[in-house]
PDB file of N, CA, C and O in Angstrom, chain B, residues numbered from 101:
ATOM      1  N   UNK B 101      -7.822 -26.568 -20.635  1.00  0.00           N
ATOM      2  CA  UNK B 101      -8.540 -25.685 -19.727  1.00  0.00           C
ATOM      3  C   UNK B 101      -9.338 -24.674 -20.540  1.00  0.00           C
ATOM      4  O   UNK B 101      -8.826 -24.119 -21.512  1.00  0.00           O
ATOM      5  N   UNK B 102     -10.549 -24.439 -20.164  1.00  0.00           N
ATOM      6  CA  UNK B 102     -11.424 -23.494 -20.822  1.00  0.00           C
ATOM      7  C   UNK B 102     -10.953 -22.077 -20.523  1.00  0.00           C
ATOM      8  O   UNK B 102     -10.877 -21.687 -19.358  1.00  0.00           O
ATOM      9  N   UNK B 103     -10.637 -21.304 -21.554  1.00  0.00           N
ATOM     10  CA  UNK B 103     -10.118 -19.947 -21.346  1.00  0.00           C
ATOM     11  C   UNK B 103     -11.115 -19.037 -20.651  1.00  0.00           C
ATOM     12  O   UNK B 103     -10.712 -18.091 -19.974  1.00  0.00           O
ATOM     13  N   UNK B 104     -12.427 -19.304 -20.806  1.00  0.00           N
ATOM     14  CA  UNK B 104     -13.423 -18.476 -20.128  1.00  0.00           C
ATOM     15  C   UNK B 104     -13.358 -18.641 -18.619  1.00  0.00           C
ATOM     16  O   UNK B 104     -13.734 -17.728 -17.884  1.00  0.00           O
ATOM     17  N   UNK B 105     -12.884 -19.797 -18.140  1.00  0.00           N
ATOM     18  CA  UNK B 105     -12.801 -20.054 -16.704  1.00  0.00           C
ATOM     19  C   UNK B 105     -11.404 -19.836 -16.136  1.00  0.00           C
ATOM     20  O   UNK B 105     -11.204 -19.910 -14.924  1.00  0.00           O
ATOM     21  N   UNK B 106     -10.442 -19.568 -17.010  1.00  0.00           N
ATOM     22  CA  UNK B 106      -9.063 -19.378 -16.555  1.00  0.00           C
ATOM     23  C   UNK B 106      -8.944 -18.050 -15.805  1.00  0.00           C
ATOM     24  O   UNK B 106      -9.573 -17.058 -16.173  1.00  0.00           O
ATOM     25  N   UNK B 107      -8.135 -18.048 -14.757  1.00  0.00           N
ATOM     26  CA  UNK B 107      -7.897 -16.824 -13.992  1.00  0.00           C
ATOM     27  C   UNK B 107      -7.123 -15.838 -14.864  1.00  0.00           C
ATOM     28  O   UNK B 107      -6.251 -16.228 -15.641  1.00  0.00           O
ATOM     29  N   UNK B 108      -7.448 -14.582 -14.727  1.00  0.00           N
ATOM     30  CA  UNK B 108      -6.733 -13.523 -15.435  1.00  0.00           C
ATOM     31  C   UNK B 108      -5.660 -12.993 -14.491  1.00  0.00           C
ATOM     32  O   UNK B 108      -5.972 -12.402 -13.457  1.00  0.00           O
ATOM     33  N   UNK B 109      -4.412 -13.202 -14.845  1.00  0.00           N
ATOM     34  CA  UNK B 109      -3.295 -12.793 -13.993  1.00  0.00           C
ATOM     35  C   UNK B 109      -2.732 -11.473 -14.482  1.00  0.00           C
ATOM     36  O   UNK B 109      -2.612 -11.243 -15.685  1.00  0.00           O
ATOM     37  N   UNK B 110      -2.385 -10.597 -13.529  1.00  0.00           N
ATOM     38  CA  UNK B 110      -1.747  -9.322 -13.839  1.00  0.00           C
ATOM     39  C   UNK B 110      -0.467  -9.194 -13.027  1.00  0.00           C
ATOM     40  O   UNK B 110      -0.361  -9.737 -11.928  1.00  0.00           O
ATOM     41  N   UNK B 111       0.489  -8.482 -13.570  1.00  0.00           N
ATOM     42  CA  UNK B 111       1.744  -8.243 -12.870  1.00  0.00           C
ATOM     43  C   UNK B 111       1.556  -7.137 -11.847  1.00  0.00           C
ATOM     44  O   UNK B 111       0.887  -6.137 -12.109  1.00  0.00           O
ATOM     45  N   UNK B 112       2.155  -7.327 -10.678  1.00  0.00           N
ATOM     46  CA  UNK B 112       2.118  -6.328  -9.612  1.00  0.00           C
ATOM     47  C   UNK B 112       3.524  -6.155  -9.049  1.00  0.00           C
ATOM     48  O   UNK B 112       4.312  -7.099  -9.005  1.00  0.00           O
ATOM     49  N   UNK B 113       3.818  -4.941  -8.624  1.00  0.00           N
ATOM     50  CA  UNK B 113       5.118  -4.615  -8.028  1.00  0.00           C
ATOM     51  C   UNK B 113       4.879  -4.125  -6.608  1.00  0.00           C
ATOM     52  O   UNK B 113       3.980  -3.322  -6.361  1.00  0.00           O
ATOM     53  N   UNK B 114       5.700  -4.619  -5.670  1.00  0.00           N
ATOM     54  CA  UNK B 114       5.605  -4.189  -4.274  1.00  0.00           C
ATOM     55  C   UNK B 114       6.584  -3.044  -4.036  1.00  0.00           C
ATOM     56  O   UNK B 114       7.752  -3.123  -4.418  1.00  0.00           O
ATOM     57  N   UNK B 115       6.098  -1.984  -3.403  1.00  0.00           N
ATOM     58  CA  UNK B 115       6.921  -0.797  -3.136  1.00  0.00           C
ATOM     59  C   UNK B 115       7.168  -0.648  -1.644  1.00  0.00           C
ATOM     60  O   UNK B 115       6.230  -0.682  -0.847  1.00  0.00           O
ATOM     61  N   UNK B 116       8.435  -0.482  -1.265  1.00  0.00           N
ATOM     62  CA  UNK B 116       8.802  -0.249   0.122  1.00  0.00           C
ATOM     63  C   UNK B 116       8.849  -1.531   0.930  1.00  0.00           C
ATOM     64  O   UNK B 116       8.561  -2.618   0.428  1.00  0.00           O
ATOM     65  N   UNK B 117       9.217  -1.381   2.191  1.00  0.00           N
ATOM     66  CA  UNK B 117       9.259  -2.523   3.101  1.00  0.00           C
ATOM     67  C   UNK B 117      10.254  -3.590   2.702  1.00  0.00           C
ATOM     68  O   UNK B 117      11.108  -3.364   1.844  1.00  0.00           O
ATOM     69  N   UNK B 118      10.146  -4.747   3.319  1.00  0.00           N
ATOM     70  CA  UNK B 118      11.132  -5.806   3.104  1.00  0.00           C
ATOM     71  C   UNK B 118      11.066  -6.457   1.726  1.00  0.00           C
ATOM     72  O   UNK B 118      12.034  -7.089   1.303  1.00  0.00           O
ATOM     73  N   UNK B 119       9.955  -6.319   1.023  1.00  0.00           N
ATOM     74  CA  UNK B 119       9.818  -6.936  -0.304  1.00  0.00           C
ATOM     75  C   UNK B 119       9.885  -5.889  -1.413  1.00  0.00           C
ATOM     76  O   UNK B 119       9.364  -6.120  -2.505  1.00  0.00           O
ATOM     77  N   UNK B 120      10.513  -4.747  -1.157  1.00  0.00           N
ATOM     78  CA  UNK B 120      10.595  -3.654  -2.121  1.00  0.00           C
ATOM     79  C   UNK B 120      11.120  -4.141  -3.466  1.00  0.00           C
ATOM     80  O   UNK B 120      12.174  -4.773  -3.542  1.00  0.00           O
ATOM     81  N   UNK B 121      10.374  -3.839  -4.524  1.00  0.00           N
ATOM     82  CA  UNK B 121      10.794  -4.187  -5.869  1.00  0.00           C
ATOM     83  C   UNK B 121      10.372  -5.569  -6.319  1.00  0.00           C
ATOM     84  O   UNK B 121      10.524  -5.904  -7.494  1.00  0.00           O
ATOM     85  N   UNK B 122       9.850  -6.375  -5.421  1.00  0.00           N
ATOM     86  CA  UNK B 122       9.432  -7.723  -5.791  1.00  0.00           C
ATOM     87  C   UNK B 122       8.275  -7.635  -6.776  1.00  0.00           C
ATOM     88  O   UNK B 122       7.349  -6.844  -6.600  1.00  0.00           O
ATOM     89  N   UNK B 123       8.343  -8.456  -7.808  1.00  0.00           N
ATOM     90  CA  UNK B 123       7.274  -8.529  -8.794  1.00  0.00           C
ATOM     91  C   UNK B 123       6.556  -9.856  -8.604  1.00  0.00           C
ATOM     92  O   UNK B 123       7.183 -10.889  -8.367  1.00  0.00           O
ATOM     93  N   UNK B 124       5.238  -9.814  -8.711  1.00  0.00           N
ATOM     94  CA  UNK B 124       4.431 -11.017  -8.558  1.00  0.00           C
ATOM     95  C   UNK B 124       3.249 -10.930  -9.509  1.00  0.00           C
ATOM     96  O   UNK B 124       3.070  -9.922 -10.192  1.00  0.00           O
ATOM     97  N   UNK B 125       2.452 -11.968  -9.555  1.00  0.00           N
ATOM     98  CA  UNK B 125       1.235 -11.952 -10.354  1.00  0.00           C
ATOM     99  C   UNK B 125       0.041 -12.085  -9.421  1.00  0.00           C
ATOM    100  O   UNK B 125       0.079 -12.850  -8.457  1.00  0.00           O
ATOM    101  N   UNK B 126      -1.017 -11.336  -9.712  1.00  0.00           N
ATOM    102  CA  UNK B 126      -2.231 -11.374  -8.907  1.00  0.00           C
ATOM    103  C   UNK B 126      -3.431 -11.603  -9.817  1.00  0.00           C
ATOM    104  O   UNK B 126      -3.401 -11.291 -11.008  1.00  0.00           O
ATOM    105  N   UNK B 127      -4.481 -12.152  -9.230  1.00  0.00           N
ATOM    106  CA  UNK B 127      -5.734 -12.358  -9.929  1.00  0.00           C
ATOM    107  C   UNK B 127      -6.827 -11.579  -9.200  1.00  0.00           C
ATOM    108  O   UNK B 127      -6.859 -11.567  -7.970  1.00  0.00           O
ATOM    109  N   UNK B 128      -7.695 -10.948  -9.923  1.00  0.00           N
ATOM    110  CA  UNK B 128      -8.849 -10.230  -9.376  1.00  0.00           C
ATOM    111  C   UNK B 128      -8.458  -9.000  -8.551  1.00  0.00           C
ATOM    112  O   UNK B 128      -9.250  -8.540  -7.729  1.00  0.00           O
ATOM    113  N   UNK B 129      -7.277  -8.472  -8.750  1.00  0.00           N
ATOM    114  CA  UNK B 129      -6.826  -7.232  -8.100  1.00  0.00           C
ATOM    115  C   UNK B 129      -7.144  -7.150  -6.609  1.00  0.00           C
ATOM    116  O   UNK B 129      -7.920  -6.291  -6.191  1.00  0.00           O
ATOM    117  N   UNK B 130      -6.556  -8.030  -5.807  1.00  0.00           N
ATOM    118  CA  UNK B 130      -6.821  -7.973  -4.365  1.00  0.00           C
ATOM    119  C   UNK B 130      -6.384  -6.627  -3.794  1.00  0.00           C
ATOM    120  O   UNK B 130      -5.440  -6.014  -4.292  1.00  0.00           O
ATOM    121  N   UNK B 131      -7.072  -6.170  -2.750  1.00  0.00           N
ATOM    122  CA  UNK B 131      -6.735  -4.886  -2.131  1.00  0.00           C
ATOM    123  C   UNK B 131      -5.494  -5.000  -1.265  1.00  0.00           C
ATOM    124  O   UNK B 131      -4.799  -4.007  -1.047  1.00  0.00           O
ATOM    125  N   UNK B 132      -5.204  -6.201  -0.765  1.00  0.00           N
ATOM    126  CA  UNK B 132      -4.075  -6.402   0.135  1.00  0.00           C
ATOM    127  C   UNK B 132      -3.302  -7.643  -0.296  1.00  0.00           C
ATOM    128  O   UNK B 132      -3.891  -8.656  -0.674  1.00  0.00           O
ATOM    129  N   UNK B 133      -1.973  -7.549  -0.234  1.00  0.00           N
ATOM    130  CA  UNK B 133      -1.099  -8.704  -0.417  1.00  0.00           C
ATOM    131  C   UNK B 133      -0.357  -8.906   0.895  1.00  0.00           C
ATOM    132  O   UNK B 133       0.170  -7.959   1.479  1.00  0.00           O
ATOM    133  N   UNK B 134      -0.324 -10.133   1.341  1.00  0.00           N
ATOM    134  CA  UNK B 134       0.373 -10.489   2.580  1.00  0.00           C
ATOM    135  C   UNK B 134       1.705 -11.136   2.220  1.00  0.00           C
ATOM    136  O   UNK B 134       1.755 -12.063   1.411  1.00  0.00           O
ATOM    137  N   UNK B 135       2.773 -10.646   2.819  1.00  0.00           N
ATOM    138  CA  UNK B 135       4.113 -11.212   2.621  1.00  0.00           C
ATOM    139  C   UNK B 135       4.585 -11.721   3.980  1.00  0.00           C
ATOM    140  O   UNK B 135       4.462 -11.022   4.986  1.00  0.00           O
ATOM    141  N   UNK B 136       5.117 -12.918   4.008  1.00  0.00           N
ATOM    142  CA  UNK B 136       5.664 -13.451   5.253  1.00  0.00           C
ATOM    143  C   UNK B 136       7.137 -13.762   5.079  1.00  0.00           C
ATOM    144  O   UNK B 136       7.615 -14.025   3.976  1.00  0.00           O
ATOM    145  N   UNK B 137       7.839 -13.726   6.191  1.00  0.00           N
ATOM    146  CA  UNK B 137       9.261 -14.050   6.197  1.00  0.00           C
ATOM    147  C   UNK B 137       9.534 -14.905   7.428  1.00  0.00           C
ATOM    148  O   UNK B 137       9.178 -14.509   8.538  1.00  0.00           O
ATOM    149  N   UNK B 138      10.162 -16.075   7.257  1.00  0.00           N
ATOM    150  CA  UNK B 138      10.410 -16.934   8.420  1.00  0.00           C
ATOM    151  C   UNK B 138      11.369 -16.285   9.417  1.00  0.00           C
ATOM    152  O   UNK B 138      12.311 -15.589   9.038  1.00  0.00           O
ATOM    153  N   UNK B 139      11.107 -16.528  10.683  1.00  0.00           N
ATOM    154  CA  UNK B 139      11.966 -16.061  11.772  1.00  0.00           C
ATOM    155  C   UNK B 139      12.519 -17.282  12.500  1.00  0.00           C
ATOM    156  O   UNK B 139      11.797 -18.257  12.709  1.00  0.00           O
ATOM    157  N   UNK B 140      13.795 -17.237  12.887  1.00  0.00           N
ATOM    158  CA  UNK B 140      14.349 -18.372  13.616  1.00  0.00           C
ATOM    159  C   UNK B 140      13.697 -18.544  14.984  1.00  0.00           C
ATOM    160  O   UNK B 140      13.338 -17.565  15.639  1.00  0.00           O
ATOM    161  N   UNK B 141      13.552 -19.776  15.401  1.00  0.00           N
ATOM    162  CA  UNK B 141      12.978 -20.100  16.705  1.00  0.00           C
ATOM    163  C   UNK B 141      14.067 -20.788  17.519  1.00  0.00           C
ATOM    164  O   UNK B 141      14.638 -21.784  17.074  1.00  0.00           O
ATOM    165  N   UNK B 142      14.353 -20.271  18.695  1.00  0.00           N
ATOM    166  CA  UNK B 142      15.374 -20.853  19.562  1.00  0.00           C
ATOM    167  C   UNK B 142      14.756 -21.881  20.500  1.00  0.00           C
ATOM    168  O   UNK B 142      13.636 -21.700  20.978  1.00  0.00           O
ATOM    169  N   UNK B 143      15.479 -22.945  20.759  1.00  0.00           N
ATOM    170  CA  UNK B 143      15.135 -23.927  21.785  1.00  0.00           C
ATOM    171  C   UNK B 143      13.778 -24.597  21.588  1.00  0.00           C
ATOM    172  O   UNK B 143      13.159 -25.007  22.570  1.00  0.00           O
ATOM    173  N   UNK B 144      13.301 -24.720  20.361  1.00  0.00           N
ATOM    174  CA  UNK B 144      12.046 -25.419  20.112  1.00  0.00           C
ATOM    175  C   UNK B 144      12.269 -26.395  18.967  1.00  0.00           C
ATOM    176  O   UNK B 144      12.855 -26.044  17.943  1.00  0.00           O
ATOM    177  N   UNK B 145      11.814 -27.575  19.142  1.00  0.00           N
ATOM    178  CA  UNK B 145      11.960 -28.575  18.083  1.00  0.00           C
ATOM    179  C   UNK B 145      10.637 -29.265  17.788  1.00  0.00           C
ATOM    180  O   UNK B 145      10.628 -30.307  17.132  1.00  0.00           O
ATOM    181  N   UNK B 146       9.526 -28.718  18.250  1.00  0.00           N
ATOM    182  CA  UNK B 146       8.238 -29.385  18.088  1.00  0.00           C
ATOM    183  C   UNK B 146       7.441 -28.892  16.879  1.00  0.00           C
ATOM    184  O   UNK B 146       6.218 -29.024  16.863  1.00  0.00           O
ATOM    185  N   UNK B 147       8.099 -28.334  15.877  1.00  0.00           N
ATOM    186  CA  UNK B 147       7.435 -27.936  14.646  1.00  0.00           C
ATOM    187  C   UNK B 147       6.811 -26.551  14.663  1.00  0.00           C
ATOM    188  O   UNK B 147       6.138 -26.167  13.706  1.00  0.00           O
ATOM    189  N   UNK B 148       7.022 -25.796  15.732  1.00  0.00           N
ATOM    190  CA  UNK B 148       6.475 -24.443  15.800  1.00  0.00           C
ATOM    191  C   UNK B 148       7.220 -23.559  14.805  1.00  0.00           C
ATOM    192  O   UNK B 148       8.448 -23.592  14.725  1.00  0.00           O
ATOM    193  N   UNK B 149       6.466 -22.773  14.052  1.00  0.00           N
ATOM    194  CA  UNK B 149       7.037 -21.809  13.106  1.00  0.00           C
ATOM    195  C   UNK B 149       6.647 -20.414  13.529  1.00  0.00           C
ATOM    196  O   UNK B 149       5.556 -20.193  14.054  1.00  0.00           O
ATOM    197  N   UNK B 150       7.547 -19.471  13.296  1.00  0.00           N
ATOM    198  CA  UNK B 150       7.262 -18.060  13.535  1.00  0.00           C
ATOM    199  C   UNK B 150       7.594 -17.328  12.246  1.00  0.00           C
ATOM    200  O   UNK B 150       8.653 -17.531  11.652  1.00  0.00           O
ATOM    201  N   UNK B 151       6.668 -16.470  11.824  1.00  0.00           N
ATOM    202  CA  UNK B 151       6.892 -15.705  10.605  1.00  0.00           C
ATOM    203  C   UNK B 151       6.531 -14.246  10.834  1.00  0.00           C
ATOM    204  O   UNK B 151       5.538 -13.936  11.493  1.00  0.00           O
ATOM    205  N   UNK B 152       7.345 -13.356  10.285  1.00  0.00           N
ATOM    206  CA  UNK B 152       7.022 -11.934  10.298  1.00  0.00           C
ATOM    207  C   UNK B 152       5.985 -11.694   9.203  1.00  0.00           C
ATOM    208  O   UNK B 152       6.085 -12.265   8.117  1.00  0.00           O
ATOM    209  N   UNK B 153       5.004 -10.865   9.480  1.00  0.00           N
ATOM    210  CA  UNK B 153       3.914 -10.593   8.551  1.00  0.00           C
ATOM    211  C   UNK B 153       3.987  -9.142   8.091  1.00  0.00           C
ATOM    212  O   UNK B 153       4.091  -8.228   8.908  1.00  0.00           O
ATOM    213  N   UNK B 154       3.932  -8.940   6.788  1.00  0.00           N
ATOM    214  CA  UNK B 154       3.954  -7.600   6.203  1.00  0.00           C
ATOM    215  C   UNK B 154       2.776  -7.477   5.250  1.00  0.00           C
ATOM    216  O   UNK B 154       2.461  -8.420   4.523  1.00  0.00           O
ATOM    217  N   UNK B 155       2.127  -6.326   5.249  1.00  0.00           N
ATOM    218  CA  UNK B 155       0.996  -6.093   4.364  1.00  0.00           C
ATOM    219  C   UNK B 155       1.333  -5.018   3.350  1.00  0.00           C
ATOM    220  O   UNK B 155       1.999  -4.029   3.658  1.00  0.00           O
ATOM    221  N   UNK B 156       0.858  -5.235   2.137  1.00  0.00           N
ATOM    222  CA  UNK B 156       1.010  -4.283   1.041  1.00  0.00           C
ATOM    223  C   UNK B 156      -0.386  -3.961   0.516  1.00  0.00           C
ATOM    224  O   UNK B 156      -1.159  -4.865   0.200  1.00  0.00           O
ATOM    225  N   UNK B 157      -0.706  -2.677   0.425  1.00  0.00           N
ATOM    226  CA  UNK B 157      -2.028  -2.226   0.003  1.00  0.00           C
ATOM    227  C   UNK B 157      -1.984  -1.745  -1.445  1.00  0.00           C
ATOM    228  O   UNK B 157      -1.048  -1.060  -1.857  1.00  0.00           O
ATOM    229  N   UNK B 158      -3.007  -2.112  -2.206  1.00  0.00           N
ATOM    230  CA  UNK B 158      -3.045  -1.732  -3.625  1.00  0.00           C
ATOM    231  C   UNK B 158      -3.229  -0.233  -3.772  1.00  0.00           C
ATOM    232  O   UNK B 158      -4.062   0.373  -3.098  1.00  0.00           O
ATOM    233  N   UNK B 159      -2.444   0.355  -4.657  1.00  0.00           N
ATOM    234  CA  UNK B 159      -2.570   1.761  -5.028  1.00  0.00           C
ATOM    235  C   UNK B 159      -3.715   1.841  -6.023  1.00  0.00           C
ATOM    236  O   UNK B 159      -3.557   1.455  -7.181  1.00  0.00           O
ATOM    237  N   UNK B 160      -4.871   2.340  -5.585  1.00  0.00           N
ATOM    238  CA  UNK B 160      -6.071   2.362  -6.422  1.00  0.00           C
ATOM    239  C   UNK B 160      -5.947   3.321  -7.602  1.00  0.00           C
ATOM    240  O   UNK B 160      -6.745   3.255  -8.537  1.00  0.00           O
ATOM    241  N   UNK B 161      -4.965   4.201  -7.569  1.00  0.00           N
ATOM    242  CA  UNK B 161      -4.749   5.134  -8.672  1.00  0.00           C
ATOM    243  C   UNK B 161      -4.063   4.499  -9.867  1.00  0.00           C
ATOM    244  O   UNK B 161      -4.077   5.064 -10.961  1.00  0.00           O
ATOM    245  N   UNK B 162      -3.464   3.336  -9.676  1.00  0.00           N
ATOM    246  CA  UNK B 162      -2.786   2.626 -10.766  1.00  0.00           C
ATOM    247  C   UNK B 162      -3.766   1.608 -11.339  1.00  0.00           C
ATOM    248  O   UNK B 162      -4.177   0.675 -10.649  1.00  0.00           O
ATOM    249  N   UNK B 163      -4.136   1.792 -12.603  1.00  0.00           N
ATOM    250  CA  UNK B 163      -5.152   0.933 -13.204  1.00  0.00           C
ATOM    251  C   UNK B 163      -4.618   0.054 -14.321  1.00  0.00           C
ATOM    252  O   UNK B 163      -5.358  -0.759 -14.874  1.00  0.00           O
ATOM    253  N   UNK B 164      -3.337   0.205 -14.665  1.00  0.00           N
ATOM    254  CA  UNK B 164      -2.731  -0.629 -15.704  1.00  0.00           C
ATOM    255  C   UNK B 164      -1.522  -1.345 -15.120  1.00  0.00           C
ATOM    256  O   UNK B 164      -0.993  -0.955 -14.080  1.00  0.00           O
ATOM    257  N   UNK B 165      -1.099  -2.390 -15.802  1.00  0.00           N
ATOM    258  CA  UNK B 165       0.063  -3.148 -15.330  1.00  0.00           C
ATOM    259  C   UNK B 165       1.339  -2.341 -15.503  1.00  0.00           C
ATOM    260  O   UNK B 165       1.455  -1.559 -16.446  1.00  0.00           O
ATOM    261  N   UNK B 166       2.284  -2.518 -14.615  1.00  0.00           N
ATOM    262  CA  UNK B 166       2.180  -3.317 -13.406  1.00  0.00           C
ATOM    263  C   UNK B 166       1.371  -2.584 -12.338  1.00  0.00           C
ATOM    264  O   UNK B 166       1.539  -1.383 -12.129  1.00  0.00           O
ATOM    265  N   UNK B 167       0.501  -3.320 -11.673  1.00  0.00           N
ATOM    266  CA  UNK B 167      -0.231  -2.770 -10.540  1.00  0.00           C
ATOM    267  C   UNK B 167       0.775  -2.459  -9.438  1.00  0.00           C
ATOM    268  O   UNK B 167       1.846  -3.064  -9.398  1.00  0.00           O
ATOM    269  N   UNK B 168       0.459  -1.545  -8.562  1.00  0.00           N
ATOM    270  CA  UNK B 168       1.374  -1.164  -7.475  1.00  0.00           C
ATOM    271  C   UNK B 168       0.742  -1.450  -6.130  1.00  0.00           C
ATOM    272  O   UNK B 168      -0.436  -1.175  -5.900  1.00  0.00           O
ATOM    273  N   UNK B 169       1.555  -2.009  -5.246  1.00  0.00           N
ATOM    274  CA  UNK B 169       1.153  -2.274  -3.871  1.00  0.00           C
ATOM    275  C   UNK B 169       2.189  -1.632  -2.965  1.00  0.00           C
ATOM    276  O   UNK B 169       3.376  -1.945  -3.058  1.00  0.00           O
ATOM    277  N   UNK B 170       1.748  -0.734  -2.086  1.00  0.00           N
ATOM    278  CA  UNK B 170       2.658  -0.037  -1.187  1.00  0.00           C
ATOM    279  C   UNK B 170       2.687  -0.667   0.180  1.00  0.00           C
ATOM    280  O   UNK B 170       1.667  -1.144   0.677  1.00  0.00           O
ATOM    281  N   UNK B 171       3.858  -0.668   0.790  1.00  0.00           N
ATOM    282  CA  UNK B 171       4.061  -1.242   2.124  1.00  0.00           C
ATOM    283  C   UNK B 171       3.237  -0.481   3.142  1.00  0.00           C
ATOM    284  O   UNK B 171       3.243   0.750   3.157  1.00  0.00           O
ATOM    285  N   UNK B 172       2.529  -1.206   3.992  1.00  0.00           N
ATOM    286  CA  UNK B 172       1.742  -0.619   5.078  1.00  0.00           C
ATOM    287  C   UNK B 172       2.577  -0.689   6.360  1.00  0.00           C
ATOM    288  O   UNK B 172       2.606  -1.718   7.035  1.00  0.00           O
ATOM    289  N   UNK B 173       3.245   0.399   6.683  1.00  0.00           N
ATOM    290  CA  UNK B 173       4.144   0.417   7.840  1.00  0.00           C
ATOM    291  C   UNK B 173       3.395   0.215   9.161  1.00  0.00           C
ATOM    292  O   UNK B 173       4.009  -0.132  10.170  1.00  0.00           O
ATOM    293  N   UNK B 174       2.088   0.426   9.162  1.00  0.00           N
ATOM    294  CA  UNK B 174       1.286   0.255  10.377  1.00  0.00           C
ATOM    295  C   UNK B 174       0.797  -1.181  10.550  1.00  0.00           C
ATOM    296  O   UNK B 174       0.148  -1.503  11.545  1.00  0.00           O
ATOM    297  N   UNK B 175       1.107  -2.043   9.579  1.00  0.00           N
ATOM    298  CA  UNK B 175       0.622  -3.427   9.692  1.00  0.00           C
ATOM    299  C   UNK B 175       1.317  -4.128  10.851  1.00  0.00           C
ATOM    300  O   UNK B 175       2.442  -3.790  11.219  1.00  0.00           O
ATOM    301  N   UNK B 176       0.620  -5.115  11.418  1.00  0.00           N
ATOM    302  CA  UNK B 176       1.185  -5.798  12.590  1.00  0.00           C
ATOM    303  C   UNK B 176       2.487  -6.504  12.287  1.00  0.00           C
ATOM    304  O   UNK B 176       3.077  -7.120  13.175  1.00  0.00           O
TER     305      UNK B 176
END
């Protein structure tokens, strides 16, 4: 793989919410990270999935690794 075309990955840490302390790698410093968690579905067997959705917003004040993403409590 050509290193000039390779994605540049940086370490990021999620703060607060259900994924507090989780470390991940991101490319291109996205402003938002979406975390999902499966939820059980009762009385359905037709392949329907339900997932809880959580958003983490990048702390723009952190410019070196690990980048920080804070839980958005107002997210749907």
